[in-house]
C-alpha positions as CSV (number, residue, x, y, z in Angstrom):
1,M,-5.8,-2.0,-20.3
2,T,-5.7,-2.4,-16.6
3,E,-3.8,0.3,-14.9
4,E,-1.5,-0.9,-11.5
5,T,-0.1,1.0,-9.1
6,P,0.0,1.0,-5.4
7,A,-3.7,1.2,-4.2
8,P,-5.5,3.5,-1.6
9,R,-6.5,1.5,1.6
10,N,-10.0,0.7,0.4
11,V,-12.6,1.5,-2.0
12,P,-14.0,4.4,-0.3
13,A,-10.3,6.2,-0.7
14,L,-10.1,5.2,-3.9
15,L,-13.5,6.7,-5.4
16,S,-12.4,9.8,-3.2
17,A,-9.3,9.8,-5.3
18,L,-11.0,9.3,-8.8
19,H,-13.3,12.2,-7.6
20,T,-10.5,14.5,-6.7
21,E,-9.0,13.9,-10.5
22,K,-12.3,13.8,-11.7
23,R,-11.8,10.5,-13.7
24,S,-14.1,8.5,-15.8
25,C,-13.5,4.6,-15.1
26,T,-14.8,1.3,-14.0
27,V,-13.8,0.1,-10.9
28,L,-14.1,-4.0,-10.8
29,V,-14.5,-5.0,-7.3
30,S,-13.8,-8.9,-6.5
31,G,-14.8,-10.9,-3.5
32,T,-18.1,-11.5,-1.8
33,P,-20.4,-10.0,-3.0
34,G,-18.2,-8.1,-5.2
35,G,-19.4,-5.7,-8.1
36,V,-19.1,-3.0,-10.6
37,I,-18.6,0.7,-9.7
38,H,-19.0,3.0,-12.9
39,V,-17.3,6.7,-12.4
40,R,-17.8,9.5,-14.5
41,D,-16.3,12.7,-14.1
42,G,-15.4,11.5,-10.7
43,L,-19.0,11.1,-9.7
44,V,-20.6,7.4,-9.2
45,V,-23.0,7.1,-11.7
46,G,-24.1,3.5,-11.4
47,M,-23.3,0.3,-9.4
48,E,-23.7,-3.6,-10.0
49,T,-23.6,-6.4,-7.6
50,P,-25.1,-9.4,-6.9
51,G,-25.6,-8.3,-3.3
52,A,-28.5,-6.2,-4.3
53,P,-31.4,-5.7,-7.0
54,G,-30.3,-3.3,-9.8
55,V,-32.5,-1.1,-11.8
56,E,-33.5,-3.9,-14.2
57,V,-34.7,-6.2,-11.3
58,L,-36.1,-3.1,-9.2
59,L,-38.4,-2.1,-12.4
60,L,-39.5,-5.9,-13.7
61,K,-40.4,-7.4,-10.4
62,S,-42.3,-4.4,-9.1
63,R,-44.0,-4.8,-12.5
64,R,-43.4,-1.0,-13.2
65,V,-42.2,-2.1,-16.4
66,A,-43.7,-5.2,-18.0
67,E,-41.0,-8.1,-19.0
68,E,-42.3,-8.5,-22.5
69,D,-41.7,-4.5,-23.2
70,W,-38.4,-4.5,-21.7
71,A,-37.7,-7.7,-24.1
72,A,-39.0,-5.7,-27.0
73,V,-36.7,-2.8,-26.4
74,R,-33.7,-5.2,-25.7
75,A,-34.3,-6.8,-28.8
76,T,-33.9,-3.8,-30.9
77,G,-30.4,-4.2,-30.4
78,T,-30.3,-1.1,-28.0
79,D,-27.0,-0.9,-26.3
80,P,-26.8,-0.3,-22.5
81,A,-26.3,3.2,-22.4
82,R,-29.5,4.1,-24.8
83,L,-31.9,1.3,-23.3
84,A,-33.2,3.3,-20.2
85,R,-33.3,6.5,-23.0
86,E,-35.4,4.0,-25.0
87,L,-37.8,3.2,-22.4
88,V,-38.8,6.4,-21.6
89,A,-38.8,7.7,-25.7
90,Q,-41.4,5.0,-26.0
91,G,-43.5,6.0,-22.7
92,L,-42.8,3.1,-20.8
93,L,-41.1,4.8,-17.8
94,G,-40.8,8.2,-17.0
95,A,-37.7,10.0,-16.9
96,T,-37.7,11.3,-13.3
97,E,-39.0,7.9,-12.2
98,L,-36.2,6.2,-13.9
99,E,-33.4,8.7,-12.0
100,I,-34.9,8.1,-8.8
101,T,-35.1,4.5,-9.5
102,G,-31.4,4.4,-10.7
103,Q,-30.2,6.5,-7.6
104,A,-32.0,4.0,-5.4
105,A,-30.5,1.2,-6.8
106,L,-27.2,2.6,-6.4
107,F,-27.2,3.5,-3.3
108,D,-28.6,0.3,-2.3
109,A,-25.9,-1.6,-4.1
110,A,-23.4,0.7,-2.7
111,F,-24.7,-0.2,1.2
112,A,-24.5,-4.2,-0.1
113,L,-20.4,-3.7,-1.0
114,A,-20.0,-1.6,2.4
115,L,-21.1,-4.6,4.5
116,T,-18.0,-6.8,3.8
117,S,-14.5,-6.3,2.9
118,P,-13.6,-6.8,-0.7
119,D,-10.6,-9.2,-1.8
120,G,-9.2,-6.4,-4.3
121,W,-10.2,-4.3,-6.9
122,E,-9.0,-3.0,-10.6
123,V,-9.5,0.1,-12.4
124,T,-10.2,0.1,-16.2
125,A,-11.6,2.4,-18.9
126,P,-15.3,3.2,-18.7
127,R,-17.6,0.3,-19.7
128,P,-21.5,0.5,-20.4
129,L,-23.8,0.5,-18.2
130,L,-27.9,1.3,-17.8
131,E,-27.9,5.2,-18.1
132,T,-30.5,6.5,-15.3
133,E,-29.0,10.0,-15.0
134,A,-28.0,9.1,-11.2
135,A,-24.6,10.8,-10.1
136,V,-23.4,10.8,-6.5
137,P,-20.4,12.4,-5.1
138,P,-18.5,9.1,-3.1
139,A,-18.6,11.1,0.1
140,R,-22.2,11.2,0.0
141,L,-22.1,7.0,-0.2
142,V,-20.1,6.8,2.5
143,T,-21.8,9.3,4.9
144,E,-25.4,7.3,3.8
145,N,-23.5,3.8,4.1
146,T,-23.1,4.5,7.8
147,R,-26.1,6.2,8.7
148,R,-27.6,2.8,7.3
149,I,-25.4,0.7,9.2
150,R,-26.2,2.4,12.5
151,L,-29.9,2.6,11.9
152,L,-29.8,-1.3,11.5
153,A,-27.4,-2.4,14.1
154,N,-24.8,0.3,15.0
155,E,-22.0,-1.8,13.8
156,R,-20.9,-3.0,10.2
157,G,-20.6,-6.6,11.7
158,A,-23.7,-6.8,13.3
159,T,-25.4,-5.4,10.1
160,A,-23.6,-7.9,8.0
161,R,-24.5,-10.7,9.9
162,F,-27.8,-9.3,9.8
163,A,-28.0,-9.3,6.0
164,R,-26.9,-13.1,6.0
165,D,-29.7,-14.4,8.3
166,R,-32.7,-16.7,7.3
167,L,-35.3,-15.9,9.2
168,E,-38.6,-17.6,9.4
169,P,-42.0,-17.3,10.8
170,A,-42.4,-17.3,14.8
171,P,-45.4,-19.4,15.8
172,E,-46.9,-15.8,16.6
173,A,-47.3,-15.4,12.6
174,R,-50.0,-18.0,12.9
175,D,-51.9,-15.4,14.5
176,P,-54.2,-14.0,11.6
177,Q,-55.4,-10.9,13.9
178,R,-51.8,-9.7,14.3
179,V,-50.8,-10.5,10.8
180,A,-54.0,-8.5,9.6
181,R,-52.6,-5.2,11.7
182,L,-49.7,-5.2,9.5
183,S,-48.7,-3.3,6.3
184,P,-49.4,-4.9,3.1
185,R,-45.5,-4.3,2.6
186,H,-44.8,-6.1,5.9
187,R,-47.2,-9.0,5.3
188,T,-45.4,-9.5,1.6
189,V,-42.1,-9.7,3.6
190,L,-43.5,-12.0,6.4
191,T,-44.4,-14.3,3.7
192,A,-41.0,-14.5,1.8
193,A,-39.1,-15.1,5.2
194,D,-39.2,-19.2,5.1
195,G,-35.9,-19.5,7.0
196,R,-34.2,-20.3,3.9
197,R,-34.0,-16.6,1.8
198,T,-31.7,-14.2,3.1
199,P,-32.6,-10.5,3.2
200,R,-30.9,-10.5,-0.3
201,D,-33.1,-13.4,-1.4
202,I,-36.4,-11.3,-0.5
203,A,-35.2,-8.0,-1.9
204,F,-34.7,-9.9,-5.5
205,A,-37.7,-11.9,-5.2
206,L,-40.0,-8.8,-4.3
207,G,-37.8,-6.2,-6.5
208,R,-37.2,-4.1,-3.5
209,G,-34.0,-2.4,-2.2
210,L,-32.0,-4.8,0.0
211,F,-32.1,-1.9,2.9
212,A,-35.5,-1.4,2.8
213,V,-36.4,-5.1,3.5
214,M,-33.8,-5.3,6.2
215,L,-35.9,-2.3,8.1
216,D,-38.8,-4.4,7.2
217,L,-37.3,-7.6,8.9
218,R,-36.0,-5.6,11.6
219,D,-39.6,-4.5,12.7
220,L,-40.9,-8.0,12.0
221,L,-38.4,-9.3,14.5
222,A,-39.2,-6.8,16.9
223,L,-42.9,-7.8,17.0
224,G,-41.7,-11.2,17.6
225,L,-43.4,-12.7,14.2
226,L,-40.0,-13.6,12.8
227,Q,-37.3,-15.9,14.4
228,P,-34.0,-17.4,13.6
229,P,-34.2,-20.2,11.4
230,S,-34.9,-23.9,12.5
231,A,-32.2,-26.7,12.2
232,A,-34.1,-28.0,9.2
233,T,-33.7,-25.2,7.2
234,A,-30.7,-23.4,8.7
235,G,-28.4,-24.9,6.5
236,R,-30.3,-24.3,3.0
237,P,-28.5,-22.4,0.1
238,S,-29.4,-19.0,-0.9
239,T,-31.9,-18.7,-3.5
240,A,-31.5,-15.8,-5.6
241,L,-29.4,-15.6,-8.8
242,R,-25.7,-14.5,-7.9
243,T,-25.1,-12.6,-11.3
244,P,-27.2,-10.2,-13.1
245,P,-30.0,-11.5,-15.4
246,H,-28.7,-10.0,-18.5
247,P,-25.0,-9.2,-17.9
248,H,-24.0,-6.5,-20.2
249,P,-20.8,-7.1,-22.4
250,A,-17.6,-5.8,-20.7
251,T,-16.3,-3.9,-23.7
252,A,-13.8,-1.3,-22.8
253,T,-14.1,2.4,-24.6
254,P,-10.7,4.5,-25.0
255,Q,-9.2,6.7,-22.2
256,P,-6.9,9.7,-22.3
257,P,-3.8,9.0,-20.4
258,T,-3.8,10.3,-16.7
259,T,-1.9,9.6,-13.4
260,P,-2.5,5.6,-13.1
261,L,-4.7,4.4,-10.7
262,P,-4.4,1.5,-9.0
263,R,-4.9,-2.4,-8.8
264,R,-5.2,-3.8,-5.7
265,K,-5.3,-8.0,-4.7
266,R,-4.3,-9.4,-1.3
């Protein structure tokens, strides 16, 4: 059942309150991109948002786990909470690698959500998620988001605009000698930046974090190898999926009574 009371002023304040009370719950964030925040004993243990690749995309697109192996594990009926453990049990992924991937996806999702203001949120009972053993205090997410935003543009609005840009190769990118001097990672991002894809789209296509892709795009801009899109490509739609590839059922589990925490809508 959804709980309703006057809400904190923003999502970080809400997560701070949940941390103080050591709550276990799920926060449904509405808006663009919106998302789902999983909280256990006051710690943030997972986030899912269309704004950044999740654990599944990172593992499959990077080919760390083969799609057929992932599909075979899912076909056994393993619920989301046990799916990751089954991947480890079958030797498809190391436990440490899973935890690192889960934490990376968590910080990246928090960054994507921090770039815009939500329309509202609801606090519900805990919902299933892909368990990776990641667990982060809300204050650490705020600190890391601030660092990332400042590193990219020194203010949230400028970073948010950069996250929507559809960059394309500049004429200098046709110089094979200049391109050959790039790292393989930068060359891959340069190839993916076609004037249609946003940084988010590139992150999904490559199976890399949104923040990491934006850093590489910034480097390529500084080198003069990328430029804003031409008029012919500027209006094209974003290309990546706006929903997770395999959404999990939103089945709530019982939660012991506590002081209610909020629902907010504008």
